[in-house]
C-alpha positions as CSV (number, residue, x, y, z in Angstrom):
1,M,-1.8,-0.4,47.1
2,L,0.4,-1.1,44.1
3,Y,4.1,-0.5,44.4
4,Q,3.4,1.8,47.4
5,R,0.9,3.7,45.3
6,S,-2.7,4.0,46.5
7,R,-5.4,2.6,44.2
8,A,-8.2,4.2,46.3
9,E,-9.3,6.6,43.6
10,D,-9.5,3.8,41.0
11,H,-11.6,1.6,43.3
12,I,-14.0,4.4,44.1
13,A,-14.3,5.3,40.4
14,V,-15.0,1.8,39.2
15,L,-17.5,1.0,42.1
16,H,-19.5,4.1,41.1
17,E,-19.3,3.1,37.5
18,I,-20.8,-0.3,38.4
19,I,-23.6,1.3,40.3
20,D,-24.4,3.5,37.2
21,I,-24.4,0.5,35.0
22,A,-26.9,-1.2,37.3
23,R,-29.1,1.8,37.3
24,T,-29.0,1.9,33.5
25,H,-29.7,-1.8,32.9
26,K,-32.1,-2.3,35.9
27,P,-31.4,-6.0,36.5
28,H,-33.8,-8.2,38.5
29,L,-30.8,-9.7,40.4
30,I,-27.2,-8.7,41.0
31,I,-24.5,-11.3,41.8
32,H,-21.1,-10.6,43.3
33,S,-19.3,-14.0,42.9
34,G,-16.7,-13.6,45.6
35,D,-13.7,-11.7,47.0
36,L,-15.4,-8.6,48.3
37,F,-12.1,-7.6,49.9
38,D,-8.5,-8.4,49.2
39,H,-7.7,-9.2,52.9
40,R,-9.8,-11.0,55.5
41,R,-9.4,-8.1,58.0
42,P,-10.3,-5.0,56.0
43,S,-10.0,-1.5,57.4
44,Y,-13.0,0.3,58.8
45,H,-12.7,2.7,55.9
46,D,-12.9,-0.1,53.3
47,E,-15.7,-1.7,55.2
48,G,-17.6,1.5,55.0
49,I,-17.1,1.8,51.3
50,A,-18.3,-1.8,50.8
51,I,-21.4,-1.3,52.9
52,D,-22.3,1.9,51.1
53,V,-21.9,0.3,47.6
54,L,-23.9,-2.8,48.6
55,Q,-26.7,-0.7,49.9
56,E,-26.8,1.4,46.8
57,L,-26.9,-1.8,44.6
58,A,-29.6,-3.4,46.8
59,A,-31.8,-0.3,46.2
60,I,-31.7,-1.3,42.5
61,A,-32.2,-5.1,42.9
62,P,-31.5,-7.9,45.4
63,I,-27.8,-8.6,45.5
64,V,-26.2,-12.0,46.4
65,V,-22.5,-11.9,47.6
66,L,-20.5,-15.1,47.8
67,R,-17.6,-15.3,50.2
68,G,-14.4,-15.7,48.3
69,N,-11.1,-17.2,49.4
70,H,-9.9,-13.6,50.4
71,D,-13.0,-13.0,52.5
72,S,-13.6,-13.7,56.2
73,P,-16.6,-15.9,56.9
74,H,-16.9,-14.2,60.3
75,W,-17.2,-10.8,58.6
76,F,-19.9,-12.2,56.3
77,R,-21.9,-13.6,59.2
78,H,-21.5,-10.5,61.3
79,F,-22.7,-8.1,58.6
80,A,-25.5,-10.4,57.5
81,R,-27.0,-10.0,61.0
82,A,-26.4,-6.2,60.8
83,F,-28.1,-5.8,57.4
84,G,-31.0,-8.0,58.4
85,P,-33.1,-10.4,56.3
86,R,-35.1,-7.6,54.6
87,S,-32.2,-5.6,53.3
88,G,-32.0,-7.3,49.9
89,I,-28.3,-8.0,50.6
90,H,-27.7,-11.8,50.8
91,L,-24.2,-12.5,52.2
92,I,-23.3,-16.2,51.7
93,D,-20.5,-17.1,54.1
94,S,-20.3,-20.9,53.8
95,R,-21.7,-23.9,51.9
96,R,-25.3,-24.6,52.5
97,D,-27.4,-27.7,52.3
98,P,-29.4,-27.6,49.1
99,N,-32.6,-28.0,51.1
100,D,-31.6,-25.4,53.7
101,G,-30.5,-22.2,52.2
102,G,-28.5,-23.6,49.3
103,I,-31.1,-22.6,46.8
104,L,-32.4,-19.0,46.8
105,R,-35.5,-17.9,44.9
106,F,-36.2,-14.5,43.4
107,D,-39.2,-13.1,41.6
108,G,-38.7,-12.0,38.0
109,P,-40.9,-10.1,35.6
110,G,-44.5,-11.4,35.3
111,D,-44.8,-14.7,37.0
112,T,-41.2,-15.9,36.4
113,T,-39.0,-17.1,39.2
114,L,-35.3,-17.5,39.3
115,R,-33.8,-20.4,41.3
116,L,-30.2,-19.6,42.3
117,G,-27.8,-22.3,43.7
118,V,-25.0,-20.8,45.8
119,L,-21.6,-22.2,46.5
120,P,-19.1,-19.8,48.2
121,F,-15.4,-20.7,48.4
122,V,-14.9,-24.1,50.0
123,D,-11.9,-24.0,52.4
124,I,-9.3,-26.5,51.3
125,A,-8.4,-27.3,54.9
126,T,-11.9,-28.5,55.7
127,Q,-11.9,-31.1,52.9
128,T,-8.4,-32.7,53.4
129,N,-6.8,-34.9,56.0
130,V,-3.4,-33.9,57.4
131,Y,-2.4,-37.5,57.6
132,D,-3.2,-38.2,53.9
133,N,-0.4,-38.3,51.3
134,P,-0.2,-34.6,50.2
135,D,-0.9,-35.7,46.6
136,Q,-4.3,-37.0,47.8
137,W,-5.3,-33.5,49.1
138,Y,-5.9,-32.2,45.6
139,S,-8.1,-35.1,44.5
140,S,-10.0,-35.1,47.8
141,Y,-10.8,-31.4,47.5
142,A,-11.9,-31.5,43.8
143,R,-14.1,-34.6,44.6
144,A,-15.7,-32.8,47.5
145,V,-16.5,-29.6,45.5
146,G,-17.8,-31.7,42.6
147,E,-20.1,-33.6,45.0
148,F,-21.4,-30.3,46.4
149,E,-22.2,-29.1,42.9
150,R,-24.0,-32.3,42.0
151,E,-26.1,-32.0,45.2
152,L,-27.1,-28.4,44.3
153,A,-27.7,-29.3,40.7
154,A,-30.2,-32.1,41.7
155,E,-32.2,-29.6,43.8
156,L,-32.0,-26.8,41.3
157,V,-33.7,-28.8,38.6
158,R,-36.1,-30.8,40.8
159,D,-39.6,-30.2,39.5
160,L,-38.4,-27.2,37.5
161,D,-41.2,-25.6,35.5
162,T,-39.3,-24.5,32.4
163,S,-42.2,-22.4,31.2
164,R,-41.8,-20.0,34.1
165,E,-38.7,-20.9,36.1
166,I,-35.0,-20.3,35.4
167,A,-32.1,-22.1,37.1
168,V,-28.9,-20.2,37.8
169,F,-25.7,-21.3,39.6
170,T,-23.0,-19.1,41.2
171,A,-19.8,-20.3,42.7
172,H,-16.4,-19.1,43.8
173,E,-14.0,-21.8,42.5
174,Y,-11.3,-22.6,39.9
175,V,-12.8,-24.6,37.0
176,R,-10.4,-26.5,35.0
177,G,-9.7,-24.8,31.6
178,A,-10.1,-21.3,32.9
179,E,-7.4,-18.9,31.9
180,L,-5.5,-17.3,34.8
181,S,-4.3,-13.8,35.1
182,G,-1.3,-14.9,37.2
183,T,-2.3,-12.5,40.0
184,E,-4.6,-14.9,41.8
185,R,-3.5,-16.4,45.2
186,A,-1.2,-19.2,44.0
187,M,-2.3,-21.8,46.6
188,H,-6.0,-21.6,45.5
189,V,-5.4,-21.8,41.7
190,D,-3.1,-24.9,41.7
191,D,-4.1,-26.9,38.7
192,K,-4.5,-30.0,41.0
193,Y,-7.2,-28.2,42.9
194,A,-9.2,-27.4,39.7
195,T,-12.7,-28.7,39.6
196,D,-14.2,-30.6,36.8
197,P,-16.3,-28.5,34.3
198,A,-18.6,-31.5,34.0
199,D,-19.7,-31.1,37.6
200,L,-21.2,-27.6,37.0
201,P,-25.0,-27.8,37.1
202,A,-26.7,-27.8,33.7
203,V,-28.4,-24.5,34.3
204,S,-29.3,-21.5,32.2
205,Y,-26.3,-19.5,33.4
206,A,-23.4,-20.0,35.8
207,A,-21.9,-16.9,37.4
208,L,-18.3,-17.7,38.5
209,G,-15.8,-15.9,40.7
210,H,-12.2,-16.5,41.7
211,I,-10.3,-16.0,38.4
212,H,-9.3,-12.4,37.8
213,K,-9.4,-12.5,34.0
214,P,-13.0,-11.9,32.5
215,Q,-13.9,-14.8,30.3
216,Q,-16.7,-17.1,29.1
217,L,-15.9,-20.8,29.5
218,R,-16.4,-23.3,26.7
219,I,-18.5,-25.9,28.6
220,S,-21.0,-28.1,27.0
221,G,-24.5,-27.8,28.4
222,V,-24.1,-24.5,30.4
223,T,-23.2,-20.9,29.7
224,A,-20.6,-20.0,32.3
225,C,-18.7,-16.7,32.8
226,Y,-16.0,-15.4,35.1
227,A,-16.8,-11.7,35.7
228,G,-13.2,-11.1,36.7
229,S,-11.7,-8.4,38.9
230,P,-13.3,-4.9,38.4
231,L,-9.9,-3.3,37.7
232,Q,-6.4,-4.3,36.8
233,L,-5.0,-5.3,40.2
234,D,-1.4,-5.9,39.3
235,F,0.8,-5.8,36.2
236,G,-0.1,-9.5,35.4
237,E,-3.5,-8.0,34.4
238,A,-2.1,-5.2,32.3
239,G,-4.0,-5.1,29.0
240,E,-7.1,-6.9,30.3
241,Q,-10.4,-5.1,29.6
242,K,-12.4,-5.3,32.8
243,S,-16.2,-5.5,32.6
244,V,-19.4,-6.6,34.2
245,V,-21.5,-9.4,32.7
246,I,-25.2,-8.8,31.8
247,A,-27.1,-12.1,31.5
248,D,-30.4,-11.9,29.8
249,L,-32.4,-15.0,30.9
250,H,-35.8,-16.3,29.8
251,P,-37.5,-19.6,30.8
252,G,-36.7,-22.4,28.4
253,Q,-34.2,-20.3,26.3
254,P,-30.4,-20.1,26.1
255,A,-28.8,-17.3,28.0
256,E,-27.9,-14.1,26.1
257,I,-24.6,-12.7,27.5
258,T,-23.2,-9.3,26.9
259,T,-20.4,-7.4,28.7
260,V,-20.2,-3.8,29.6
261,A,-16.6,-2.5,29.7
262,L,-15.4,-0.8,32.9
263,R,-13.3,2.3,31.9
264,S,-13.1,4.6,34.8
265,A,-10.1,3.1,36.6
266,R,-6.6,4.0,35.5
267,Q,-4.9,1.4,33.3
268,L,-1.7,-0.4,34.2
269,R,0.9,-0.1,31.5
270,I,4.3,-1.7,30.9
271,F,6.5,0.1,28.4
272,E,9.9,-1.2,27.1
273,G,12.0,0.7,24.6
274,T,14.4,3.7,24.3
275,L,13.7,7.2,25.4
276,D,13.1,8.2,21.8
277,K,10.4,5.6,21.5
278,L,8.9,6.8,24.7
279,R,8.8,10.4,23.4
280,A,7.0,9.2,20.2
281,N,4.3,7.5,22.3
282,A,4.2,10.0,25.3
283,S,0.7,11.2,24.5
284,T,-0.8,7.7,25.0
285,F,0.0,7.3,28.7
286,G,-2.2,10.0,30.3
287,R,-2.6,9.3,34.0
288,D,-2.0,5.6,33.8
289,L,0.1,3.7,36.3
290,C,3.2,2.8,34.4
291,L,6.3,0.6,34.7
292,F,9.0,1.8,32.3
293,K,11.9,-0.5,31.1
294,I,14.3,1.8,29.3
295,H,17.0,0.6,27.0
296,T,20.1,2.6,27.5
297,P,23.8,2.0,26.5
298,T,25.2,3.2,29.9
299,N,24.1,3.8,33.4
300,D,22.3,7.2,33.6
301,P,21.5,8.4,37.1
302,T,19.0,11.0,35.6
303,L,17.0,8.3,33.8
304,A,14.0,8.4,36.1
305,E,13.9,12.2,35.9
306,Q,14.0,12.1,32.1
307,V,11.1,9.6,32.0
308,S,9.1,11.8,34.4
309,A,9.7,14.8,32.2
310,I,8.5,13.0,29.0
311,V,5.3,11.7,30.7
312,P,4.5,14.2,33.4
313,D,0.9,13.1,34.0
314,A,1.6,9.4,34.3
315,E,1.8,7.7,37.7
316,I,5.3,6.2,37.5
317,V,5.7,3.1,39.7
318,G,9.2,2.3,38.5
319,V,11.9,2.9,36.0
320,R,14.3,0.0,35.1
321,P,17.3,0.6,32.9
322,I,18.2,-2.3,30.6
323,F,21.7,-2.5,29.3
324,G,21.7,-4.6,26.1
325,D,21.7,-8.2,27.1
326,E,22.6,-7.5,30.7
327,P,20.2,-8.4,33.5
328,E,17.7,-5.7,34.5
329,I,18.8,-3.4,37.3
330,I,16.0,-2.6,39.6
331,T,15.7,0.9,40.9
332,A,14.9,1.9,44.4
333,D,11.4,2.9,43.4
334,I,10.5,-0.8,42.8
335,V,12.7,-2.7,45.3
336,G,10.3,-2.3,48.2
337,A,7.4,-3.9,46.3
338,E,9.3,-6.8,44.8
339,A,11.2,-7.6,48.0
340,D,8.0,-8.3,49.8
341,S,8.3,-12.1,49.4
342,D,5.4,-14.2,50.5
343,L,5.7,-16.6,53.4
344,R,6.0,-19.7,51.2
345,T,9.1,-18.1,49.5
346,L,10.6,-17.1,52.8
347,F,10.0,-20.6,54.2
348,A,11.8,-22.1,51.2
349,E,14.7,-19.8,51.7
350,F,14.8,-20.7,55.4
351,L,14.9,-24.4,54.6
352,S,17.8,-23.9,52.1
353,T,19.9,-22.5,55.0
354,Q,19.4,-25.4,57.3
355,T,22.1,-28.1,57.7
356,G,22.1,-31.6,59.1
357,P,19.4,-34.3,58.8
358,K,15.9,-33.1,57.8
359,A,12.7,-34.4,56.4
360,D,11.8,-34.6,52.7
361,P,11.6,-30.9,51.6
362,Q,8.5,-31.7,49.4
363,I,6.6,-33.0,52.5
364,L,7.7,-30.0,54.5
365,H,6.5,-27.6,51.8
366,K,3.2,-29.4,51.6
367,Q,2.6,-29.3,55.3
368,F,3.6,-25.6,55.5
369,D,1.2,-24.9,52.7
370,R,-1.5,-26.6,54.7
371,I,-0.7,-24.7,57.9
372,L,-0.7,-21.4,56.1
373,T,-3.9,-22.1,54.2
374,C,-5.6,-22.9,57.5
375,F,-4.4,-19.6,58.8
376,E,-5.6,-17.8,55.7
377,D,-9.0,-19.6,55.8
378,E,-9.3,-19.0,59.6
379,V,-9.7,-22.6,60.4
380,A,-7.8,-24.6,63.1
381,F,-4.8,-26.7,62.1
382,T,-5.0,-29.7,64.3
383,L,-3.1,-33.0,64.7
384,P,-5.8,-35.3,66.2
385,D,-3.3,-37.7,67.8
386,I,-0.9,-35.1,69.3
387,E,-2.2,-35.5,72.9
388,A,-1.8,-39.2,72.7
389,L,1.7,-38.8,71.3
390,L,2.7,-36.5,74.1
391,A,1.2,-38.8,76.7
392,E,3.3,-41.8,75.6
393,P,6.2,-42.7,78.0
394,D,9.7,-41.8,76.9
395,D,11.6,-45.0,76.5
396,T,14.9,-43.2,75.8
397,T,17.6,-44.2,78.3
398,D,18.4,-41.4,80.7
399,L,21.7,-39.8,79.9
400,E,22.9,-39.9,83.5
401,E,22.0,-43.6,83.8
402,N,23.7,-44.3,80.5
403,Q,26.9,-42.7,81.8
404,R,26.9,-44.9,84.9
């Protein structure tokens, strides 16, 4: 959904477009680098779409799907069992030992073999200690992910025959230096959690997921790309050309990277200007999903109707009148979407209303972030010493005794 408008037709269109691209290019391996779903508890309908698409892709080539930070590890484990080991669908739910499932092998043309190191999203809560200073959580997490990458790298290149073998790495992580769209989940793209590009394995190609903006990273020693989201998810991604990445790999040679644009989904457009300017550009909007910011000297209650008449085919998600230098006035069309504050914002608002003695707000926010992340990552939030604390005798003087 986007501003209470369904994106179903766009998702369906772009998924079929990806299948057609795979059929055209006939790859030997397909990688989905994470965030199969937007929520950890997808609807049965969305599950059915995902299963159908994965099976169609697996009929073309083996497909490896990493769990992203939006995905449930339980869903991945459950459907890995349902698909079975011979389905050609490899669902990677959690980090694996390099010697026990962390390196997958696939046959290529002739006698070539591809070694693939896999690193799905590493849950932040599993790599930090609640009793540490919150500032240490960031460095602890980045160090842990870096160590996992180095372990996989060592096994990937161990006894690698560069005349017939190719080493590839795929991960769902935020690598320092990547350019954000601004629509990623804020907790998981904090700069302090970013991993060091130097820790990426020196492989022929690194297929990365997590960042929504498609991009190739400038990293010495490895060709690395974020495929990005398959369609513009929110207006922070307006103007981004979505695509799939085609990596042409040969033993002992640099990777050749090309992108194939994805054009079937409707674009997100933000227009700002007068009604006259909108009329002059009306033919460019088509059926795109549009947010209009209209400059007008006075409040006009018919503004939304006028915009709709000028661009009748466009999907209008909101019309905002702008009065010179005055603040924007948000119309009813858009209030519902923008009023949906996230829990962290609501918690901050709650704290601001509290009076009397309270703990350091920064510490409270850090702890709340950790609790919420544990919930999002489906891992327990525990205080190891809580039982001992509860068992300690209360040495406070009884009120009645004190009064005596």
